[in-house]
Structures are given as C-alpha cells and as structure tokens.
N, CA, C and O atoms as a GROMACS GRO file, in nm:
protein
  412
    1MET      N    1   1.015   0.956  -1.586
    1MET     CA    2   0.961   0.857  -1.495
    1MET      C    3   0.904   0.926  -1.372
    1MET      O    4   0.960   1.024  -1.322
    2GLU      N    5   0.796   0.875  -1.325
    2GLU     CA    6   0.726   0.930  -1.211
    2GLU      C    7   0.810   0.914  -1.084
    2GLU      O    8   0.875   0.811  -1.065
    3ASN      N    9   0.809   1.015  -0.998
    3ASN     CA   10   0.884   1.009  -0.874
    3ASN      C   11   0.790   0.962  -0.762
    3ASN      O   12   0.698   1.035  -0.724
    4TYR      N   13   0.812   0.845  -0.711
    4TYR     CA   14   0.728   0.791  -0.605
    4TYR      C   15   0.812   0.701  -0.515
    4TYR      O   16   0.921   0.657  -0.551
    5ILE      N   17   0.759   0.676  -0.397
    5ILE     CA   18   0.824   0.586  -0.303
    5ILE      C   19   0.762   0.448  -0.322
    5ILE      O   20   0.641   0.431  -0.306
    6SER      N   21   0.842   0.353  -0.354
    6SER     CA   22   0.795   0.216  -0.368
    6SER      C   23   0.859   0.133  -0.259
    6SER      O   24   0.975   0.153  -0.223
    7ARG      N   25   0.784   0.041  -0.207
    7ARG     CA   26   0.843  -0.044  -0.104
    7ARG      C   27   0.950  -0.133  -0.161
    7ARG      O   28   1.023  -0.198  -0.086
    8TYR      N   29   0.962  -0.139  -0.293
    8TYR     CA   30   1.062  -0.224  -0.356
    8TYR      C   31   1.190  -0.150  -0.395
    8TYR      O   32   1.289  -0.214  -0.430
    9ASN      N   33   1.191  -0.018  -0.391
    9ASN     CA   34   1.314   0.051  -0.430
    9ASN      C   35   1.366   0.145  -0.322
    9ASN      O   36   1.457   0.223  -0.348
   10PHE      N   37   1.312   0.137  -0.203
   10PHE     CA   38   1.357   0.223  -0.096
   10PHE      C   39   1.342   0.148   0.035
   10PHE      O   40   1.237   0.089   0.060
   11GLY      N   41   1.441   0.148   0.116
   11GLY     CA   42   1.432   0.082   0.245
   11GLY      C   43   1.418  -0.068   0.233
   11GLY      O   44   1.337  -0.130   0.302
   12VAL      N   45   1.498  -0.128   0.147
   12VAL     CA   46   1.487  -0.272   0.128
   12VAL      C   47   1.614  -0.341   0.176
   12VAL      O   48   1.720  -0.280   0.190
   13LYS      N   49   1.599  -0.470   0.200
   13LYS     CA   50   1.716  -0.550   0.234
   13LYS      C   51   1.698  -0.686   0.168
   13LYS      O   52   1.586  -0.730   0.140
   14LYS      N   53   1.808  -0.752   0.145
   14LYS     CA   54   1.806  -0.885   0.087
   14LYS      C   55   1.812  -0.987   0.200
   14LYS      O   56   1.891  -0.974   0.293
   15ILE      N   57   1.728  -1.088   0.188
   15ILE     CA   58   1.728  -1.195   0.287
   15ILE      C   59   1.727  -1.329   0.215
   15ILE      O   60   1.687  -1.338   0.099
   16ALA      N   61   1.770  -1.431   0.285
   16ALA     CA   62   1.766  -1.567   0.230
   16ALA      C   63   1.645  -1.638   0.290
   16ALA      O   64   1.620  -1.632   0.410
   17HIS      N   65   1.571  -1.705   0.203
   17HIS     CA   66   1.454  -1.780   0.247
   17HIS      C   67   1.445  -1.907   0.163
   17HIS      O   68   1.432  -1.901   0.041
   18LYS      N   69   1.452  -2.020   0.230
   18LYS     CA   70   1.445  -2.151   0.163
   18LYS      C   71   1.548  -2.162   0.051
   18LYS      O   72   1.520  -2.213  -0.058
   19GLY      N   73   1.668  -2.115   0.080
   19GLY     CA   74   1.776  -2.128  -0.016
   19GLY      C   75   1.776  -2.026  -0.128
   19GLY      O   76   1.861  -2.033  -0.217
   20LYS      N   77   1.683  -1.934  -0.127
   20LYS     CA   78   1.674  -1.831  -0.231
   20LYS      C   79   1.693  -1.695  -0.167
   20LYS      O   80   1.660  -1.674  -0.050
   21THR      N   81   1.748  -1.601  -0.244
   21THR     CA   82   1.763  -1.465  -0.197
   21THR      C   83   1.647  -1.382  -0.251
   21THR      O   84   1.613  -1.389  -0.369
   22THR      N   85   1.588  -1.305  -0.162
   22THR     CA   86   1.475  -1.220  -0.201
   22THR      C   87   1.494  -1.081  -0.140
   22THR      O   88   1.578  -1.062  -0.052
   23THR      N   89   1.418  -0.987  -0.187
   23THR     CA   90   1.423  -0.851  -0.138
   23THR      C   91   1.296  -0.820  -0.062
   23THR      O   92   1.187  -0.857  -0.106
   24THR      N   93   1.308  -0.753   0.052
   24THR     CA   94   1.192  -0.718   0.132
   24THR      C   95   1.211  -0.581   0.197
   24THR      O   96   1.324  -0.534   0.213
   25SER      N   97   1.100  -0.519   0.232
   25SER     CA   98   1.106  -0.395   0.309
   25SER      C   99   1.062  -0.420   0.453
   25SER      O  100   1.070  -0.330   0.537
   26ILE      N  101   1.016  -0.541   0.483
   26ILE     CA  102   0.973  -0.576   0.617
   26ILE      C  103   1.092  -0.565   0.713
   26ILE      O  104   1.203  -0.607   0.681
   27ASN      N  105   1.066  -0.508   0.830
   27ASN     CA  106   1.167  -0.489   0.934
   27ASN      C  107   1.283  -0.401   0.892
   27ASN      O  108   1.396  -0.420   0.935
   28THR      N  109   1.254  -0.304   0.807
   28THR     CA  110   1.353  -0.201   0.773
   28THR      C  111   1.306  -0.070   0.838
   28THR      O  112   1.191  -0.060   0.880
   29THR      N  113   1.393   0.026   0.845
   29THR     CA  114   1.356   0.157   0.901
   29THR      C  115   1.243   0.218   0.820
   29THR      O  116   1.150   0.275   0.877
   30PHE      N  117   1.250   0.207   0.687
   30PHE     CA  118   1.145   0.260   0.600
   30PHE      C  119   1.009   0.199   0.637
   30PHE      O  120   0.912   0.272   0.658
   31PHE      N  121   1.003   0.068   0.647
   31PHE     CA  122   0.879   0.000   0.679
   31PHE      C  123   0.829   0.041   0.817
   31PHE      O  124   0.711   0.070   0.834
   32ASP      N  125   0.917   0.043   0.914
   32ASP     CA  126   0.878   0.079   1.051
   32ASP      C  127   0.825   0.222   1.058
   32ASP      O  128   0.728   0.249   1.129
   33ASP      N  129   0.889   0.314   0.985
   33ASP     CA  130   0.843   0.454   0.982
   33ASP      C  131   0.703   0.464   0.920
   33ASP      O  132   0.617   0.535   0.972
   34ILE      N  133   0.683   0.394   0.810
   34ILE     CA  134   0.552   0.396   0.744
   34ILE      C  135   0.447   0.336   0.837
   34ILE      O  136   0.339   0.393   0.854
   35LYS      N  137   0.478   0.224   0.895
   35LYS     CA  138   0.384   0.155   0.982
   35LYS      C  139   0.348   0.240   1.104
   35LYS      O  140   0.232   0.243   1.145
   36SER      N  141   0.446   0.308   1.162
   36SER     CA  142   0.419   0.388   1.281
   36SER      C  143   0.338   0.514   1.250
   36SER      O  144   0.276   0.571   1.340
   37SER      N  145   0.336   0.556   1.124
   37SER     CA  146   0.262   0.677   1.088
   37SER      C  147   0.116   0.648   1.054
   37SER      O  148   0.037   0.742   1.038
   38ILE      N  149   0.079   0.522   1.043
   38ILE     CA  150  -0.056   0.487   0.998
   38ILE      C  151  -0.164   0.548   1.087
   38ILE      O  152  -0.263   0.601   1.036
   39ASP      N  153  -0.148   0.540   1.217
   39ASP     CA  154  -0.252   0.589   1.307
   39ASP      C  155  -0.274   0.740   1.298
   39ASP      O  156  -0.382   0.789   1.332
   40SER      N  157  -0.173   0.814   1.253
   40SER     CA  158  -0.187   0.959   1.247
   40SER      C  159  -0.225   1.010   1.108
   40SER      O  160  -0.245   1.131   1.090
   41GLN      N  161  -0.235   0.922   1.011
   41GLN     CA  162  -0.268   0.964   0.874
   41GLN      C  163  -0.418   0.994   0.862
   41GLN      O  164  -0.500   0.911   0.898
   42PRO      N  165  -0.453   1.112   0.810
   42PRO     CA  166  -0.595   1.138   0.783
   42PRO      C  167  -0.642   1.050   0.667
   42PRO      O  168  -0.561   1.005   0.586
   43TYR      N  169  -0.771   1.027   0.659
   43TYR     CA  170  -0.823   0.939   0.555
   43TYR      C  171  -0.965   0.976   0.516
   43TYR      O  172  -1.033   1.051   0.586
   44SER      N  173  -1.008   0.923   0.404
   44SER     CA  174  -1.147   0.928   0.359
   44SER      C  175  -1.196   0.784   0.358
   44SER      O  176  -1.118   0.690   0.371
   45ILE      N  177  -1.326   0.768   0.343
   45ILE     CA  178  -1.383   0.634   0.336
   45ILE      C  179  -1.435   0.611   0.195
   45ILE      O  180  -1.507   0.694   0.140
   46GLY      N  181  -1.399   0.496   0.139
   46GLY     CA  182  -1.443   0.460   0.005
   46GLY      C  183  -1.520   0.329   0.007
   46GLY      O  184  -1.518   0.256   0.106
   47ALA      N  185  -1.587   0.300  -0.103
   47ALA     CA  186  -1.660   0.173  -0.118
   47ALA      C  187  -1.610   0.106  -0.245
   47ALA      O  188  -1.590   0.171  -0.347
   48VAL      N  189  -1.590  -0.024  -0.237
   48VAL     CA  190  -1.541  -0.100  -0.352
   48VAL      C  191  -1.655  -0.120  -0.452
   48VAL      O  192  -1.762  -0.168  -0.416
   49LYS      N  193  -1.631  -0.081  -0.575
   49LYS     CA  194  -1.725  -0.103  -0.684
   49LYS      C  195  -1.688  -0.231  -0.757
   49LYS      O  196  -1.574  -0.278  -0.747
   50GLU      N  197  -1.780  -0.285  -0.830
   50GLU     CA  198  -1.758  -0.412  -0.900
   50GLU      C  199  -1.634  -0.406  -0.990
   50GLU      O  200  -1.557  -0.503  -0.995
   51TYR      N  201  -1.615  -0.296  -1.060
   51TYR     CA  202  -1.505  -0.289  -1.157
   51TYR      C  203  -1.366  -0.276  -1.094
   51TYR      O  204  -1.266  -0.285  -1.164
   52VAL      N  205  -1.359  -0.257  -0.962
   52VAL     CA  206  -1.228  -0.251  -0.896
   52VAL      C  207  -1.212  -0.358  -0.789
   52VAL      O  208  -1.117  -0.353  -0.710
   53LYS      N  209  -1.302  -0.455  -0.784
   53LYS     CA  210  -1.292  -0.558  -0.680
   53LYS      C  211  -1.159  -0.632  -0.691
   53LYS      O  212  -1.112  -0.665  -0.800
   54HIS      N  213  -1.100  -0.656  -0.577
   54HIS     CA  214  -0.973  -0.730  -0.566
   54HIS      C  215  -0.858  -0.661  -0.641
   54HIS      O  216  -0.760  -0.726  -0.676
   55ARG      N  217  -0.868  -0.530  -0.667
   55ARG     CA  218  -0.766  -0.460  -0.746
   55ARG      C  219  -0.714  -0.336  -0.673
   55ARG      O  220  -0.752  -0.224  -0.708
   56PRO      N  221  -0.629  -0.355  -0.573
   56PRO     CA  222  -0.575  -0.238  -0.504
   56PRO      C  223  -0.494  -0.148  -0.596
   56PRO      O  224  -0.484  -0.028  -0.570
   57ASP      N  225  -0.436  -0.203  -0.703
   57ASP     CA  226  -0.360  -0.121  -0.797
   57ASP      C  227  -0.451  -0.023  -0.871
   57ASP      O  228  -0.412   0.091  -0.894
   58VAL      N  229  -0.570  -0.067  -0.908
   58VAL     CA  230  -0.665   0.021  -0.978
   58VAL      C  231  -0.720   0.125  -0.881
   58VAL      O  232  -0.738   0.241  -0.919
   59ILE      N  233  -0.748   0.085  -0.757
   59ILE     CA  234  -0.796   0.180  -0.657
   59ILE      C  235  -0.690   0.286  -0.631
   59ILE      O  236  -0.722   0.405  -0.621
   60SER      N  237  -0.565   0.245  -0.620
   60SER     CA  238  -0.455   0.339  -0.603
   60SER      C  239  -0.449   0.438  -0.718
   60SER      O  240  -0.432   0.558  -0.697
   61ASP      N  241  -0.463   0.388  -0.839
   61ASP     CA  242  -0.461   0.474  -0.957
   61ASP      C  243  -0.576   0.574  -0.956
   61ASP      O  244  -0.558   0.690  -0.994
   62LEU      N  245  -0.693   0.532  -0.913
   62LEU     CA  246  -0.809   0.621  -0.907
   62LEU      C  247  -0.789   0.737  -0.809
   62LEU      O  248  -0.827   0.850  -0.839
   63PHE      N  249  -0.731   0.708  -0.695
   63PHE     CA  250  -0.719   0.811  -0.591
   63PHE      C  251  -0.586   0.885  -0.591
   63PHE      O  252  -0.580   1.000  -0.547
   64TYR      N  253  -0.480   0.822  -0.640
   64TYR     CA  254  -0.348   0.885  -0.635
   64TYR      C  255  -0.287   0.909  -0.772
   64TYR      O  256  -0.175   0.959  -0.782
   65ASN      N  257  -0.358   0.875  -0.878
   65ASN     CA  258  -0.309   0.890  -1.015
   65ASN      C  259  -0.184   0.808  -1.043
   65ASN      O  260  -0.106   0.840  -1.132
   66THR      N  261  -0.167   0.703  -0.968
   66THR     CA  262  -0.060   0.607  -0.990
   66THR      C  263  -0.098   0.477  -0.920
   66THR      O  264  -0.159   0.479  -0.813
   67SER      N  265  -0.063   0.366  -0.980
   67SER     CA  266  -0.096   0.237  -0.919
   67SER      C  267   0.007   0.194  -0.815
   67SER      O  268  -0.011   0.091  -0.750
   68THR      N  269   0.111   0.270  -0.799
   68THR     CA  270   0.224   0.227  -0.717
   68THR      C  271   0.199   0.226  -0.566
   68THR      O  272   0.280   0.170  -0.492
   69TYR      N  273   0.090   0.286  -0.519
   69TYR     CA  274   0.064   0.287  -0.375
   69TYR      C  275  -0.037   0.180  -0.333
   69TYR      O  276  -0.096   0.189  -0.226
   70TRP      N  277  -0.056   0.079  -0.417
   70TRP     CA  278  -0.147  -0.031  -0.385
   70TRP      C  279  -0.110  -0.097  -0.252
   70TRP      O  280  -0.197  -0.132  -0.173
   71TRP      N  281   0.019  -0.112  -0.229
   71TRP     CA  282   0.067  -0.179  -0.108
   71TRP      C  283   0.033  -0.100   0.017
   71TRP      O  284   0.005  -0.158   0.122
   72TYR      N  285   0.035   0.036   0.007
   72TYR     CA  286   0.003   0.117   0.123
   72TYR      C  287  -0.147   0.111   0.153
   72TYR      O  288  -0.186   0.109   0.270
   73LEU      N  289  -0.230   0.107   0.050
   73LEU     CA  290  -0.374   0.090   0.073
   73LEU      C  291  -0.402  -0.039   0.149
   73LEU      O  292  -0.482  -0.040   0.243
   74LEU      N  293  -0.337  -0.148   0.109
   74LEU     CA  294  -0.356  -0.275   0.178
   74LEU      C  295  -0.304  -0.268   0.322
   74LEU      O  296  -0.371  -0.314   0.414
   75MET      N  297  -0.185  -0.212   0.340
   75MET     CA  298  -0.128  -0.204   0.473
   75MET      C  299  -0.213  -0.114   0.563
   75MET      O  300  -0.237  -0.148   0.679
   76TYR      N  301  -0.257  -0.001   0.511
   76TYR     CA  302  -0.337   0.094   0.588
   76TYR      C  303  -0.469   0.030   0.634
   76TYR      O  304  -0.518   0.058   0.743
   77ASN      N  305  -0.525  -0.055   0.549
   77ASN     CA  306  -0.652  -0.120   0.579
   77ASN      C  307  -0.635  -0.257   0.644
   77ASN      O  308  -0.732  -0.332   0.661
   78ASN      N  309  -0.511  -0.289   0.680
   78ASN     CA  310  -0.480  -0.416   0.746
   78ASN      C  311  -0.531  -0.536   0.664
   78ASN      O  312  -0.590  -0.629   0.718
   79MET      N  313  -0.506  -0.529   0.534
   79MET     CA  314  -0.546  -0.636   0.443
   79MET      C  315  -0.421  -0.709   0.396
   79MET      O  316  -0.326  -0.645   0.352
   80ASN      N  317  -0.422  -0.839   0.404
   80ASN     CA  318  -0.308  -0.918   0.359
   80ASN      C  319  -0.328  -0.977   0.221
   80ASN      O  320  -0.231  -1.001   0.149
   81ASP      N  321  -0.452  -1.001   0.184
   81ASP     CA  322  -0.481  -1.069   0.058
   81ASP      C  323  -0.596  -0.999  -0.013
   81ASP      O  324  -0.711  -1.010   0.029
   82PRO      N  325  -0.567  -0.927  -0.121
   82PRO     CA  326  -0.674  -0.854  -0.189
   82PRO      C  327  -0.778  -0.946  -0.252
   82PRO      O  328  -0.888  -0.902  -0.284
   83PHE      N  329  -0.745  -1.074  -0.271
   83PHE     CA  330  -0.840  -1.166  -0.332
   83PHE      C  331  -0.944  -1.216  -0.232
   83PHE      O  332  -1.045  -1.273  -0.271
   84ASN      N  333  -0.917  -1.195  -0.103
   84ASN     CA  334  -1.015  -1.228  -0.001
   84ASN      C  335  -1.072  -1.103   0.064
   84ASN      O  336  -1.147  -1.112   0.162
   85SER      N  337  -1.038  -0.990   0.012
   85SER     CA  338  -1.091  -0.863   0.061
   85SER      C  339  -1.117  -0.776  -0.062
   85SER      O  340  -1.106  -0.822  -0.176
   86LEU      N  341  -1.152  -0.652  -0.040
   86LEU     CA  342  -1.186  -0.561  -0.149
   86LEU      C  343  -1.297  -0.619  -0.238
   86LEU      O  344  -1.287  -0.621  -0.360
   87ASN      N  345  -1.400  -0.666  -0.172
   87ASN     CA  346  -1.517  -0.719  -0.242
   87ASN      C  347  -1.616  -0.606  -0.269
   87ASN      O  348  -1.616  -0.507  -0.197
   88PRO      N  349  -1.700  -0.620  -0.371
   88PRO     CA  350  -1.798  -0.514  -0.400
   88PRO      C  351  -1.881  -0.480  -0.276
   88PRO      O  352  -1.927  -0.568  -0.203
   89SER      N  353  -1.898  -0.353  -0.255
   89SER     CA  354  -1.970  -0.289  -0.144
   89SER      C  355  -1.893  -0.292  -0.011
   89SER      O  356  -1.943  -0.238   0.088
   90ASP      N  357  -1.773  -0.352  -0.006
   90ASP     CA  358  -1.688  -0.337   0.113
   90ASP      C  359  -1.648  -0.190   0.123
   90ASP      O  360  -1.627  -0.124   0.022
   91SER      N  361  -1.636  -0.141   0.243
   91SER     CA  362  -1.580  -0.008   0.260
   91SER      C  363  -1.433  -0.021   0.299
   91SER      O  364  -1.392  -0.122   0.356
   92PHE      N  365  -1.357   0.079   0.268
   92PHE     CA  366  -1.214   0.079   0.300
   92PHE      C  367  -1.169   0.222   0.322
   92PHE      O  368  -1.236   0.316   0.281
   93LEU      N  369  -1.056   0.237   0.387
   93LEU     CA  370  -1.002   0.370   0.418
   93LEU      C  371  -0.904   0.411   0.309
   93LEU      O  372  -0.823   0.331   0.262
   94ILE      N  373  -0.912   0.537   0.270
   94ILE     CA  374  -0.824   0.592   0.168
   94ILE      C  375  -0.736   0.697   0.236
   94ILE      O  376  -0.779   0.811   0.256
   95PRO      N  377  -0.614   0.660   0.272
   95PRO     CA  378  -0.529   0.754   0.345
   95PRO      C  379  -0.481   0.869   0.257
   95PRO      O  380  -0.456   0.853   0.138
   96VAL      N  381  -0.469   0.985   0.319
   96VAL     CA  382  -0.408   1.101   0.253
   96VAL      C  383  -0.258   1.078   0.258
   96VAL      O  384  -0.203   1.058   0.366
   97ILE      N  385  -0.192   1.080   0.144
   97ILE     CA  386  -0.050   1.045   0.141
   97ILE      C  387   0.040   1.163   0.108
   97ILE      O  388   0.162   1.145   0.095
   98ASP      N  389  -0.015   1.282   0.095
   98ASP     CA  390   0.064   1.399   0.054
   98ASP      C  391   0.188   1.418   0.139
   98ASP      O  392   0.299   1.426   0.086
   99GLU      N  393   0.171   1.424   0.270
   99GLU     CA  394   0.285   1.449   0.358
   99GLU      C  395   0.375   1.326   0.370
   99GLU      O  396   0.497   1.338   0.375
  100LEU      N  397   0.314   1.210   0.374
  100LEU     CA  398   0.389   1.087   0.394
  100LEU      C  399   0.486   1.059   0.280
  100LEU      O  400   0.602   1.025   0.304
  101PHE      N  401   0.439   1.074   0.158
  101PHE     CA  402   0.522   1.042   0.042
  101PHE      C  403   0.565   1.166  -0.037
  101PHE      O  404   0.626   1.154  -0.144
  102GLY      N  405   0.535   1.284   0.015
  102GLY     CA  406   0.577   1.406  -0.051
  102GLY      C  407   0.506   1.432  -0.183
  102GLY      O  408   0.562   1.494  -0.273
  103LYS      N  409   0.385   1.385  -0.196
  103LYS     CA  410   0.309   1.406  -0.320
  103LYS      C  411   0.247   1.542  -0.321
  103LYS      O  412   0.179   1.579  -0.417
   0.00000   0.00000   0.00000
C-alpha cells in the first residue's frame, strides 16, 4: 500500500453533528499545520483541460502519481466545491508537496 498522508487517516477527530458521529480533520493540529504552511509552499501554475474538469482527484494523480492529494489541491487553491470550479481553461496552482508530505 502506498504511504501517503490523508486528511482522513491522520490528525482526525470524531464530532457529533445533527445526531450523527462523523470524522473530520478541521480544527486539528494536522489541519492547522497544513493550513499555516500554504503561504510558504512553492508552486507551479496549471490550466484545467476538458478531460480533467471538476476532477481534483485526476489532477492530483497527474501531478503526484496518486489521487489522494485532491483535498490539498482544493485547499491550496481556496476551492470549496470542485463542481463550481476547475472549469476548462481555468488556471490553478500546483503546490510542491515533497517537503510537506515527505514525498
């Protein structure tokens, strides 16, 4: 199995919401550390092609050889909803993750 940092298996906590228990990384040390490092991360600039529109998982796979960093691409680009962003010909930032995730 591939060794990667996922927001779902590291730095998570369980919370109750509307009577259900869910898992989140929001407001954890892991999340805060990742968020605070965004401004210092080097990046490249990419353009969304038709075949990857609305697909941060495919973009992650293209640049990092794994789809698991889709969430970081969205967070780095301050995108909340890939279905209303990542449109063809949109530009986006591709952060270098080597140091951040030990890749």
